[in-house]
C-alpha positions as CSV (number, residue, x, y, z in Angstrom):
1,X,-11.3,-13.3,-33.4
2,X,-13.0,-16.3,-32.1
3,X,-16.7,-16.8,-32.2
4,X,-18.5,-19.0,-29.5
5,X,-21.6,-19.3,-27.5
6,X,-22.0,-18.8,-23.7
7,X,-25.4,-19.6,-22.0
8,X,-26.8,-19.2,-25.5
9,X,-25.1,-15.9,-25.9
10,X,-23.1,-15.1,-28.9
11,X,-19.6,-14.0,-28.2
12,X,-16.8,-12.7,-30.2
13,X,-13.5,-12.3,-28.5
14,X,-9.9,-12.3,-29.6
15,X,-7.8,-15.7,-29.8
16,X,-6.2,-16.7,-26.6
17,X,-9.0,-15.0,-24.4
18,X,-10.0,-17.5,-21.4
19,X,-13.9,-18.4,-21.3
20,X,-13.7,-16.8,-17.9
21,X,-12.6,-13.4,-19.5
22,X,-15.2,-14.2,-22.4
23,X,-18.2,-14.8,-20.1
24,X,-17.1,-11.3,-18.1
25,X,-17.2,-9.3,-21.4
26,X,-20.6,-11.0,-22.1
27,X,-21.7,-9.8,-18.6
28,X,-22.1,-13.4,-17.2
29,X,-20.7,-14.0,-13.8
30,X,-18.6,-17.0,-13.2
31,X,-17.4,-17.6,-9.4
32,X,-13.6,-17.3,-8.6
33,X,-11.5,-17.8,-5.6
34,X,-7.8,-18.4,-6.7
35,X,-7.9,-16.1,-9.7
36,X,-6.5,-12.8,-9.8
37,X,-6.0,-10.7,-12.9
38,X,-2.4,-10.5,-14.0
39,X,-1.1,-12.2,-10.9
40,X,-2.3,-15.9,-10.6
41,X,-4.3,-18.0,-13.1
42,X,-3.6,-21.3,-12.1
43,X,-7.0,-22.9,-11.7
44,X,-6.3,-24.3,-8.2
45,X,-9.6,-23.9,-6.7
46,X,-11.8,-25.1,-9.4
47,X,-14.8,-22.8,-8.6
48,X,-14.9,-21.4,-11.8
49,X,-15.6,-24.7,-13.6
50,X,-18.0,-25.0,-16.6
51,X,-19.3,-27.4,-19.0
52,X,-18.3,-27.4,-22.7
53,X,-20.3,-29.4,-25.2
54,X,-18.7,-32.4,-26.6
55,X,-16.5,-32.7,-23.9
56,X,-16.2,-34.9,-20.8
57,X,-16.0,-33.4,-17.5
58,X,-15.7,-29.8,-16.4
59,X,-13.4,-27.2,-17.9
60,X,-11.6,-24.8,-15.7
61,X,-12.7,-21.3,-17.3
62,X,-9.8,-19.4,-15.7
63,X,-7.1,-21.1,-17.7
64,X,-9.1,-22.7,-20.6
65,X,-8.8,-20.7,-23.5
66,X,-11.7,-20.2,-26.2
67,X,-12.1,-22.2,-29.5
68,X,-14.2,-21.5,-32.5
69,X,-17.7,-22.9,-32.3
70,X,-17.4,-23.6,-28.7
71,X,-20.6,-24.0,-26.7
72,X,-20.5,-23.2,-23.1
73,X,-22.8,-23.6,-20.2
74,X,-21.7,-21.9,-16.9
75,X,-24.8,-22.6,-14.7
76,X,-26.3,-26.1,-15.4
77,X,-27.2,-28.3,-12.6
78,X,-24.3,-30.3,-12.6
79,X,-22.0,-27.4,-12.6
80,X,-23.9,-25.6,-9.6
81,X,-23.8,-29.1,-7.6
82,X,-20.1,-29.4,-8.4
83,X,-19.6,-25.9,-7.1
84,X,-21.4,-26.5,-4.2
85,X,-19.3,-29.5,-3.1
86,X,-16.0,-27.7,-3.9
87,X,-17.0,-24.8,-1.7
88,X,-18.1,-27.1,0.9
89,X,-14.9,-28.8,1.1
90,X,-13.0,-25.6,1.4
91,X,-15.1,-24.3,4.2
92,X,-14.9,-27.6,6.0
93,X,-11.3,-26.8,6.8
94,X,-11.9,-23.1,7.5
95,X,-12.0,-21.2,11.1
96,X,-15.6,-19.8,10.4
97,X,-15.2,-17.2,13.0
98,X,-16.8,-14.6,10.7
99,X,-18.5,-12.5,13.5
100,X,-15.1,-11.5,14.8
101,X,-12.9,-11.6,11.5
102,X,-11.6,-8.3,10.2
103,X,-12.7,-9.3,6.7
104,X,-16.4,-9.9,7.5
105,X,-18.6,-8.4,4.9
106,X,-15.5,-8.0,2.5
107,X,-14.7,-11.7,2.3
108,X,-14.7,-13.6,-1.1
109,X,-15.4,-17.0,0.5
110,X,-18.0,-15.6,2.6
111,X,-19.7,-13.9,-0.4
112,X,-19.6,-17.5,-2.0
113,X,-21.0,-19.1,1.0
114,X,-24.0,-17.0,1.0
115,X,-24.3,-17.1,-2.7
116,X,-24.3,-20.9,-2.9
117,X,-26.3,-21.3,0.4
118,X,-23.6,-23.2,2.2
119,X,-24.9,-23.2,5.8
120,X,-23.8,-26.4,7.2
121,X,-20.9,-28.5,6.7
122,X,-21.6,-31.7,5.1
123,X,-18.0,-32.7,5.7
124,X,-17.0,-33.3,9.3
125,X,-13.7,-34.9,10.4
126,X,-10.1,-33.7,11.4
127,X,-9.4,-29.9,10.9
128,X,-5.9,-28.5,10.3
129,X,-4.9,-26.1,13.0
130,X,-2.2,-23.6,12.8
131,X,-0.4,-21.2,15.3
132,X,-1.2,-17.7,14.6
133,X,1.8,-15.8,13.5
134,X,1.5,-12.0,15.3
135,X,5.5,-11.6,16.1
136,X,5.7,-9.1,13.3
137,X,4.8,-5.7,14.0
138,X,3.2,-5.1,10.7
139,X,1.2,-8.5,9.5
140,X,-0.8,-11.0,11.4
141,X,-0.9,-14.7,9.6
142,X,-3.9,-16.4,10.8
143,X,-3.7,-19.8,8.2
144,X,-6.5,-21.3,10.1
145,X,-8.4,-19.0,7.5
146,X,-6.3,-20.0,4.5
147,X,-8.0,-21.5,1.6
148,X,-4.6,-22.3,-0.3
149,X,-5.4,-20.2,-3.3
150,X,-2.0,-19.3,-3.5
151,X,-2.9,-15.5,-4.6
152,X,-0.5,-14.2,-1.5
153,X,2.4,-16.5,-3.0
154,X,2.0,-15.3,-6.6
155,X,1.8,-11.8,-5.4
156,X,5.0,-12.1,-3.2
157,X,7.0,-14.3,-5.8
158,X,5.8,-13.0,-9.2
159,X,5.1,-9.2,-8.4
160,X,7.2,-8.3,-5.8
161,X,10.1,-10.9,-6.8
162,X,10.7,-11.6,-2.8
163,X,9.1,-15.2,-2.2
164,X,8.9,-14.8,1.5
165,X,6.1,-17.2,1.5
166,X,5.3,-20.5,-0.4
167,X,3.2,-23.7,-0.2
168,X,4.9,-26.3,2.2
169,X,4.2,-29.9,2.9
170,X,1.6,-32.1,0.9
171,X,-1.9,-33.3,1.3
172,X,-3.8,-32.5,4.5
173,X,-0.9,-30.9,5.8
174,X,-0.4,-28.4,2.9
175,X,0.2,-24.8,4.1
176,X,1.3,-21.4,3.2
177,X,4.2,-20.8,5.1
178,X,7.8,-19.1,5.3
179,X,11.3,-20.7,5.4
180,X,11.4,-23.4,7.9
181,X,7.8,-22.1,9.2
182,X,9.2,-19.4,11.0
183,X,7.5,-16.0,11.5
184,X,7.3,-13.2,8.8
185,X,9.1,-11.4,11.2
186,X,12.3,-13.4,10.9
187,X,12.4,-14.1,7.4
188,X,13.1,-11.9,4.2
189,X,9.6,-10.1,4.4
190,X,9.7,-6.5,3.6
191,X,6.3,-5.8,5.3
192,X,5.0,-4.3,2.1
193,X,1.3,-5.9,2.9
194,X,0.6,-6.8,-0.9
195,X,-0.1,-10.2,0.4
196,X,-2.7,-8.9,2.4
197,X,-4.3,-6.9,-0.4
198,X,-4.2,-10.4,-2.5
199,X,-5.9,-12.6,0.1
200,X,-9.6,-13.5,-0.4
201,X,-10.4,-14.0,3.3
202,X,-8.8,-13.0,6.9
203,X,-5.8,-15.2,6.6
204,X,-3.6,-12.4,6.4
205,X,-4.1,-8.9,7.9
206,X,-2.5,-5.9,9.4
207,X,-1.4,-5.9,13.2
208,X,-4.1,-3.8,14.6
209,X,-3.2,-0.7,17.0
210,X,-7.1,0.7,17.4
211,X,-7.3,-0.4,21.0
212,X,-3.9,1.2,21.8
213,X,-5.3,4.6,20.1
214,X,-8.6,4.4,21.7
215,X,-6.9,4.1,25.1
216,X,-4.8,7.1,24.6
217,X,-8.0,8.9,23.4
218,X,-9.3,8.1,26.6
219,X,-6.4,9.1,29.0
220,X,-6.9,12.7,30.0
221,X,-3.1,12.9,30.8
222,X,-2.1,12.3,27.2
223,X,-2.1,14.9,24.1
224,X,-3.3,12.8,21.3
225,X,-2.3,14.2,17.9
226,X,-3.2,12.5,14.5
227,X,-1.7,12.9,11.1
228,X,-2.6,11.7,7.8
229,X,-0.9,10.4,4.8
230,X,-1.9,12.0,1.4
231,X,-3.4,8.7,0.0
232,X,-5.9,8.4,2.7
233,X,-8.1,11.1,1.9
234,X,-8.8,9.4,-1.8
235,X,-9.3,5.9,-0.3
236,X,-11.4,6.2,2.9
237,X,-14.4,6.8,1.2
238,X,-14.5,3.5,-0.3
239,X,-15.2,1.9,3.1
240,X,-18.3,3.7,3.4
241,X,-19.7,2.9,-0.3
242,X,-18.3,5.9,-2.1
243,X,-17.1,5.8,-5.6
244,X,-13.1,4.7,-5.9
245,X,-10.9,7.8,-5.8
246,X,-13.4,10.3,-4.1
247,X,-11.7,12.8,-2.3
248,X,-13.2,12.8,1.2
249,X,-10.1,15.3,3.0
250,X,-12.9,17.5,4.7
251,X,-15.2,14.4,6.0
252,X,-12.0,12.5,6.9
253,X,-11.0,15.6,9.2
254,X,-14.2,16.1,10.6
255,X,-14.6,12.4,11.5
256,X,-10.8,12.6,13.2
257,X,-12.0,15.5,15.3
258,X,-15.2,13.6,16.3
259,X,-13.1,10.5,17.6
260,X,-11.5,12.9,19.9
261,X,-8.0,13.8,18.7
262,X,-6.6,16.9,20.2
263,X,-5.1,18.3,17.0
264,X,-5.5,16.8,13.2
265,X,-2.5,17.3,11.0
266,X,-1.6,16.9,7.5
267,X,1.3,14.4,6.6
268,X,1.4,16.4,3.5
269,X,3.1,19.1,5.6
270,X,5.8,16.6,6.6
271,X,6.0,15.6,3.0
272,X,6.8,19.2,2.1
273,X,9.6,19.0,4.8
274,X,10.9,15.9,3.1
275,X,11.1,17.7,-0.1
276,X,13.1,20.5,1.5
277,X,15.5,18.1,2.7
278,X,15.7,15.6,-0.1
279,X,16.0,18.3,-2.8
280,X,18.8,19.8,-0.9
281,X,20.6,16.8,-0.3
282,X,20.1,15.8,-4.2
283,X,21.7,19.1,-5.0
284,X,24.7,18.7,-2.8
285,X,25.3,15.3,-4.1
286,X,24.8,16.2,-7.8
287,X,27.6,19.3,-7.1
288,X,30.1,16.7,-5.3
289,X,29.2,13.8,-7.4
290,X,28.8,12.0,-4.3
291,X,27.0,8.6,-3.8
292,X,25.2,8.9,-7.1
293,X,22.4,8.0,-8.1
294,X,20.8,9.2,-4.9
295,X,17.8,6.9,-4.3
296,X,14.4,8.1,-2.0
297,X,13.9,6.9,1.3
298,X,10.3,7.7,2.2
299,X,8.9,4.0,1.4
300,X,9.9,1.9,4.8
301,X,9.2,-1.6,2.7
302,X,11.8,-0.3,0.2
303,X,14.3,0.7,2.6
304,X,14.1,-2.7,4.3
305,X,14.3,-4.4,0.9
306,X,17.6,-2.4,0.3
307,X,19.1,-3.2,4.0
308,X,18.4,-7.0,3.5
309,X,18.9,-7.7,-0.4
310,X,21.3,-4.8,-1.6
311,X,23.4,-3.6,1.8
312,X,26.0,-2.2,-0.7
313,X,23.6,0.3,-2.1
314,X,22.8,2.0,1.1
315,X,25.1,4.6,0.8
316,X,22.7,5.5,-2.2
317,X,19.7,6.0,0.0
318,X,18.8,9.6,1.0
319,X,19.3,10.1,4.8
320,X,16.0,11.9,5.0
321,X,13.3,10.1,7.2
322,X,9.8,9.7,5.8
323,X,7.2,12.5,5.8
324,X,5.1,11.2,8.8
325,X,8.4,10.5,10.7
326,X,9.4,14.0,10.2
327,X,6.2,15.6,11.2
328,X,6.0,13.4,14.2
329,X,9.6,14.9,15.1
330,X,8.6,18.3,14.7
331,X,5.4,17.7,16.6
332,X,7.3,16.4,19.7
333,X,9.9,19.3,19.2
334,X,8.7,22.6,17.7
335,X,5.1,22.2,18.5
336,X,5.7,20.7,21.9
337,X,7.9,24.0,22.8
338,X,5.6,26.5,21.3
339,X,2.4,25.1,23.2
340,X,4.4,24.2,26.1
341,X,3.5,20.4,26.3
342,X,5.8,17.8,27.6
343,X,6.8,15.9,24.7
344,X,6.7,12.8,26.7
345,X,2.9,13.2,27.1
346,X,2.2,13.9,23.3
347,X,1.0,10.6,21.5
348,X,1.4,10.8,17.8
349,X,-1.0,8.6,15.7
350,X,-0.1,8.2,11.7
351,X,-3.1,7.1,9.4
352,X,-1.1,5.4,6.9
353,X,-2.0,3.4,3.7
354,X,1.0,1.2,4.3
355,X,1.5,-1.6,7.0
356,X,5.2,-1.3,6.8
357,X,5.0,2.2,8.5
358,X,4.1,0.1,11.8
359,X,7.5,-1.5,11.5
360,X,9.2,1.8,10.6
361,X,7.8,3.8,13.5
362,X,9.1,1.4,15.9
363,X,13.0,1.6,14.7
364,X,15.4,2.4,17.0
365,X,16.7,5.0,14.3
366,X,13.2,6.9,14.3
367,X,13.7,8.4,17.9
368,X,14.8,12.2,18.8
369,X,15.8,12.7,22.4
370,X,15.0,8.9,23.5
371,X,11.2,9.6,22.1
372,X,9.6,8.0,19.2
373,X,8.7,10.3,16.4
374,X,5.6,8.3,16.2
375,X,3.7,6.2,18.6
376,X,1.1,4.3,16.6
377,X,0.4,3.7,13.1
378,X,-3.0,2.7,11.9
379,X,-4.1,2.0,8.5
380,X,-7.0,3.3,6.2
381,X,-8.9,0.2,7.1
382,X,-8.3,0.8,10.7
383,X,-9.4,4.3,10.7
384,X,-12.8,3.3,8.7
385,X,-13.2,0.4,11.6
386,X,-12.6,3.2,14.6
387,X,-15.2,5.5,12.6
388,X,-17.8,2.7,12.4
389,X,-17.1,1.9,16.1
390,X,-18.1,5.4,17.1
391,X,-21.1,5.1,15.1
392,X,-20.4,7.9,13.1
393,X,-22.2,8.7,9.8
394,X,-19.5,9.2,7.5
395,X,-21.3,10.3,4.5
396,X,-23.2,12.9,6.5
397,X,-20.5,14.7,8.0
398,X,-19.8,18.3,7.0
399,X,-16.3,19.1,6.0
400,X,-13.9,20.5,8.4
401,X,-10.2,21.7,7.9
402,X,-6.7,20.4,9.2
403,X,-5.4,22.4,12.5
404,X,-2.6,24.6,12.6
405,X,0.2,25.1,12.2
406,X,0.9,21.7,10.5
407,X,-2.2,21.7,8.5
408,X,-0.9,23.9,5.5
409,X,0.5,21.9,2.9
410,X,1.1,22.1,-0.8
411,X,0.3,20.4,-4.1
412,X,3.8,18.8,-4.1
413,X,3.1,17.2,-0.7
414,X,-0.2,15.7,-2.1
415,X,1.2,13.8,-5.1
416,X,3.6,11.8,-2.8
417,X,0.7,9.3,-2.5
418,X,1.2,8.0,-6.2
419,X,4.2,6.7,-8.2
420,X,6.4,9.4,-9.7
421,X,5.0,11.9,-7.1
422,X,7.8,12.2,-4.8
423,X,10.1,12.6,-7.9
424,X,8.1,15.4,-9.3
425,X,7.8,17.3,-6.0
426,X,11.6,17.0,-5.6
427,X,12.3,18.3,-9.0
428,X,10.2,21.3,-8.3
429,X,12.5,22.2,-5.5
430,X,15.7,21.2,-7.1
431,X,15.3,23.2,-10.2
432,X,14.9,26.3,-7.9
433,X,17.6,25.2,-5.6
434,X,20.0,24.9,-8.5
435,X,19.3,27.7,-10.7
436,X,17.7,30.2,-8.4
437,X,14.9,31.1,-10.5
438,X,11.5,30.6,-10.5
439,X,10.0,27.5,-11.9
440,X,7.0,28.5,-14.1
441,X,5.5,24.9,-15.3
442,X,5.7,22.7,-12.2
443,X,4.4,19.6,-14.0
444,X,6.9,17.0,-15.0
445,X,4.7,14.5,-16.8
446,X,7.6,12.6,-17.9
447,X,7.9,11.0,-14.4
448,X,4.1,10.2,-14.5
449,X,2.2,7.2,-15.3
450,X,1.8,3.6,-14.5
451,X,4.9,1.8,-16.6
452,X,6.7,-0.1,-14.0
453,X,9.9,1.8,-14.7
454,X,10.3,5.1,-16.1
455,X,13.3,7.0,-17.0
456,X,13.8,10.6,-18.3
457,X,16.2,13.6,-18.5
458,X,15.1,16.8,-17.0
459,X,16.7,20.1,-17.8
460,X,17.6,22.0,-14.8
461,X,19.4,25.3,-16.2
462,X,22.3,24.2,-18.1
463,X,22.4,20.9,-16.5
464,X,20.6,17.6,-17.5
465,X,19.5,15.3,-14.6
466,X,18.8,11.9,-15.3
467,X,16.0,10.4,-13.4
468,X,14.4,7.0,-12.7
469,X,10.8,6.1,-11.1
470,X,10.2,2.4,-10.2
471,X,7.4,1.0,-8.4
472,X,6.8,-2.5,-7.2
473,X,9.7,-4.5,-5.6
474,X,10.1,-6.4,-8.7
475,X,10.8,-3.2,-10.8
476,X,13.0,-2.3,-7.9
477,X,15.3,-5.2,-8.3
478,X,16.0,-4.2,-11.8
479,X,17.0,-0.6,-10.6
480,X,19.1,-1.9,-7.7
481,X,21.0,-4.3,-10.0
482,X,21.9,-1.3,-12.3
483,X,23.3,0.5,-9.3
484,X,24.9,-2.4,-7.9
485,X,26.8,-3.0,-11.3
486,X,27.7,0.6,-11.9
487,X,25.6,0.8,-15.0
488,X,23.1,3.1,-13.8
489,X,22.3,5.6,-16.3
490,X,20.5,8.2,-13.8
491,X,21.4,10.2,-11.2
492,X,18.3,10.3,-9.0
493,X,15.7,7.5,-8.5
494,X,12.1,7.2,-6.8
495,X,11.4,3.8,-5.6
496,X,8.0,2.6,-4.2
497,X,7.4,-0.9,-2.7
498,X,3.7,-1.5,-3.8
499,X,2.7,-1.2,-7.3
500,X,1.1,2.0,-8.1
501,X,2.8,3.6,-5.1
502,X,1.1,4.5,-1.7
503,X,-2.6,4.6,-3.1
504,X,-2.1,0.8,-3.9
505,X,-0.6,0.0,-0.1
506,X,-1.1,-2.8,1.8
507,X,-3.4,-0.8,4.2
508,X,-5.5,0.7,1.7
509,X,-9.4,-0.9,1.0
510,X,-9.1,-4.4,-0.3
511,X,-10.8,-4.5,-3.5
512,X,-12.1,-8.3,-4.4
513,X,-11.0,-10.0,-7.7
514,X,-13.9,-8.9,-9.7
515,X,-13.4,-5.4,-9.1
516,X,-9.7,-5.7,-9.5
517,X,-10.5,-7.4,-12.8
518,X,-13.0,-4.6,-14.2
519,X,-11.9,-1.3,-12.5
520,X,-8.7,0.5,-12.8
521,X,-8.4,1.3,-9.0
522,X,-5.0,2.6,-9.2
523,X,-5.7,5.2,-12.1
524,X,-8.7,6.5,-10.2
525,X,-6.8,7.1,-6.9
526,X,-4.1,8.7,-8.6
527,X,-6.2,10.9,-10.6
528,X,-7.8,11.9,-7.5
529,X,-4.3,12.6,-6.0
530,X,-3.1,15.0,-9.1
531,X,-6.5,16.7,-9.1
532,X,-5.7,17.9,-5.5
533,X,-2.2,19.2,-6.7
534,X,-3.8,20.9,-9.5
535,X,-6.2,22.8,-7.2
536,X,-3.9,23.9,-4.7
537,X,-3.0,27.4,-4.3
538,X,0.6,26.4,-3.5
539,X,2.2,23.6,-5.5
540,X,5.7,24.0,-4.7
541,X,7.0,22.7,-1.2
542,X,9.6,25.6,-0.9
543,X,6.5,28.1,-1.0
544,X,4.9,26.8,2.1
545,X,4.7,29.7,4.6
546,X,4.4,27.5,7.5
547,X,7.7,25.6,6.4
548,X,9.6,29.0,6.0
549,X,8.6,30.0,9.2
550,X,9.6,26.7,11.0
551,X,13.0,26.7,9.3
552,X,13.6,30.6,10.2
553,X,12.4,30.2,13.8
554,X,13.5,26.7,15.1
555,X,15.4,24.5,12.5
556,X,17.5,26.7,10.2
557,X,18.6,26.0,6.8
558,X,17.5,22.7,5.1
559,X,20.4,19.9,5.5
560,X,22.1,22.0,8.3
561,X,23.0,20.6,11.7
562,X,19.5,21.0,13.5
563,X,17.5,19.8,10.2
564,X,19.8,16.4,10.5
565,X,19.1,16.1,14.2
566,X,15.3,16.2,13.7
567,X,14.6,15.1,10.0
568,X,17.2,12.6,9.0
569,X,18.4,9.1,9.9
570,X,20.7,6.4,9.0
571,X,20.2,2.8,7.6
572,X,22.3,-0.3,7.9
573,X,22.6,-3.9,6.7
574,X,20.1,-6.3,7.9
575,X,20.0,-10.1,7.8
576,X,17.5,-11.7,5.7
577,X,17.1,-14.5,8.2
578,X,17.0,-14.3,12.0
579,X,16.0,-18.0,12.5
580,X,19.4,-19.8,13.0
């Protein structure tokens, strides 16, 4: 252990601890911009500088480790003046359109400007100007708001192992960009959106579809249906000041009905359909020893990753559509016929934790009878903005329930939102399909948890099924290399592009660096997901009475012709770059 003083406070911390970490443990606040716990610790922005007795100049606290007897001062006049100048220089090259920025009120640069009373720029002169890249269906890049903190670069390169963006040019011309400065739409970006979650400003944000949705809600000739992903209900409340991981299902439904949607359905029902189709497909592949291991296909960023980086592994992907696409297809077929509504008049809106879903919904493969399954995707953040625009007091809303028939779902559908959840839900169904026996204990704890890659052997009757779960594309790469080399020691794999799964998707509420350093956001949201499952009356997808009725009345058996027409798709090789 190392003993030191920080602002006259005695501190004892393990060897190797940085001054910043030691200060935070002592309850002393040191401002940061480029620092992001476990992602980037490079000391580029210099906002975290401190004075250390006996040393010339300033020490960068996010990278300087503590030493025995060290005496640190974090808020001397010299330090405060230096930070003010640094911040002023950063802001001097910033767009400063805070009134219209989507990150206003949740911007780390804005917070520091207020804290240090940076009102007017002392530094004037030429500013760098960048074109806004909005070609992608998922991500908008506005690097006029970029502060070159490189948090997005570190996330893309070190966590996701993609490296679609990096710092290019030198000096005044330095900027974060792509290969040959092309659009994210034309390079090897998977649209996972983790760069947005890392960005401290509004330089990166989702492609908004709010105005499109408002227009359809006001159109009397359009029947507007909304569906909500599992993880939305455990994150939306955070946008209204509620504790991280609060389950706001009832209030969320009430808000959606107040916004004017004709029907409010549950994507968890779509997840139950996904499980029935996916488990059926898995059992068939296991019996025929066909294209094993099979990998899940409900994460569009992961699918795009496979198509670009490992096209030879495409046969291993499940042919199932993702839950919201399945539900969209059922809404525009079964629901439309039952209610005598022209499918072309139905506008399906999906509220998703994921910006890659914006890309997924406009894929040509996601059509039935010439109609897209889903017409618009909005994120958790976009839904929160719509609620605020409608002047709805979210915290005061009474709980409401989903509309029938696609409002009844199981606990298995709920846990789709966290890493390991799809695997666990699929195993609950596969067990009964393979054995013909009732599964008494539905929990598969061996596939739960935050470990990047989890492997387990599951006993299903007299057969051992080896499974793998990976989250984050950096971990997905390891799984894909095993499959590519023929060395995979498992038969079924669940892969999610975002670390933690959908609960930490690129469209979820953005947490600043201080919160990310002090609160385990992932665990809190995941615990809420599992709690929904535990409290559910029905916990296996195959027991959902709505599914049983729709299969019997309309689709037929899982995995058969009609099911494939509506609920399955295909994937194909995609080029990494479309710039030549």
